[in-house]
C-alpha positions, 0 to 999 in steps of 0.5 A, a space after each residue: 988445890 982449890 982455894 975458897 974466897 971470901 965469897 964462898 963463906 956465904 950461903 949463895 953456892 948454885 953448883 957443888 963447886 967453889 964459886 970462881 967454878 962455872 956451869 960450863 966452862 968455855 973461853 967466852 964464858 963471862 959476867 958483867 955489869 954495864 952502865 950507860 950515862 948519856 945526855 938527857 937531850 940525846 944528842 950530847 955526851 955519852 960515857 959507857 962503864 963496863 966491868 966484867 969477869 972472864 974466869 977462862 982468862 983468868 981476868 977482870 977487865 973494864 971499859 971506858 968509852 963513849 963520845 964526849 965533846 964529839 970525840 969517841 973515847 975508849 979505854 981498858 984496864 985489867 987485872 989478873 983474878 988471883 985470890 979475889 975473882 968477885 971484887 969489881 975492881 981493876 987499876 983504876 976503876 971500880 964498881 961498888 953495889 952500895 945497896 943491891 937493886 937500889 944504888 951504885 958507885 963507879 969510879 975511874 981515876 981521871 990520871 988513868 983513863 981518858 974518861 974518869 967518873 964518879 957517879 952514882 945510880 940511883 934505882 928508878 924501876 925494879 929490876 927485870 930479869 929476862 929468861 935464859 937465851 941460847 944460840 948454837 952452831 953446829 960446833 958448839 955454842 955461841 950464846 947461852 946467857 941471863 940478863 938483868 936490865 934496870 933504869 935509874 938516875 944518875 949524880 956525880 961527875 964525868 972528867 975528860 981533858 981535865 974538864 969536869 962535866 956534872 951529872 945531875 938527874 940524868 936518866 941512863 941504864 944499867 944491866 947485869 949479865 952472865 953466861 957464854 957471848 961468843 959475841 963475834 959470830 952472833 949474826 945480830 942482837 939488838 938491846 934497845 933501852 928507851 927512857 920516858 919520864 913514866 918508865 923504861 921499855 927495854 928489849 933484847 932480841 936476838 936473830 940469824 943471818 937471815 932474820 929468823 927470830 932465835 930470842 926476843 924478851 924484855 919489858 915495861 918497868 914503871 918509874 913508880 915501882 911498880 912490878 915490870 910488865 913483860 914483853 910478848 911481841 916485839 918488831 922493828 923498822 930500823 936502819 942505818 943513816 948517813 950523815 945527811 940522814 938517808 939510809 945507807 949500808 953498813 959495808 965492811 966497817 961501818 965506813 958511812 954510818 952516822 946514826 941509826 932512825 926507824 921505828 919498833 912496836 913493843 906488845 905488853 903481856 897486858 895488852 898494851 902496843 906501844 909505838 916508837 919512832 927514833 932517830 939518833 947518832 952511832 956514839 960508840 962503834 965497836 970497831 975494830 973489835 966487833 960490828 955495829 955498836 951503841 946508838 944514842 937516839 930521841 924518842 917519841 912513842 904513838 901517844 906523844 910522850 918523848 925521851 932518849 934511848 940507847 939503841 945497841 946493834 951489833 953482829 955479823 953477816 945479817 941480811 939487813 944491818 951487816 949483809 958486807 961483813 966478815 966473821 971468823 968461825 961458824 955462824 949459827 943457822 
């Protein structure tokens, strides 16, 4: 018997099914929150917090991960969905949507997680909904997902090793995505979220292993709250770097990678072109689960603005970033 959840009382259904049902039942369907909190210098601590529901696995899970005091940290916790598949809470961690698209609170118990958090995100830009994107292999769907981006400021604290660190006005990112994501079989995805004083540049970009573009979408979202401007063009010239700053191959598992550097170009629907130079550190590799990971970088635009960014580069067998990596299953082509 199908059992209604409390959320099924609301006028929110999009399918002739109860809310726990998804449009395309798939083992890799998930809906998730992702939050980025990083030092405004672009070279200090960085904390990433996730909360995701995975219907096919009957699971809600959360990660608290990042780099604090030069140490890379990763912690996860989970719960069965049971009769509550919607509340974003697991043992020791929760997300509270205080005011939709305006204020979110994060909490992780420092007695449970090696990164405890008590943080509030306050929006500084409008949210921007990317169009749905799809990637297929010969044996089925690899990626079919929608995504929302938003920049904001953080207040509160994070705690590691009994030491509490204050966060006051740090600028960071949140996103909300849902759909099918067979992460390990995507040859390349790039997620660049660039924080400037007057707004945020964001892009989500996928390629096949040979570099052919499958999907690009993003925006410029101004900190004055005006409507985001869609992205209509994106190119990049970015490489892995070793500790000396030299270009280095990723290899099998990123053994020599210390960071990322290079340039990219954003073309906006209003005719503007924004050039961005970036250089920074590989603060949270996805190894051993996936290749690539999260980089915190310092940026400078062609017109002299400066800021920080998170550059996520992940994938498998991509000709530029991951030519020597191994992956299970059929890749899109």
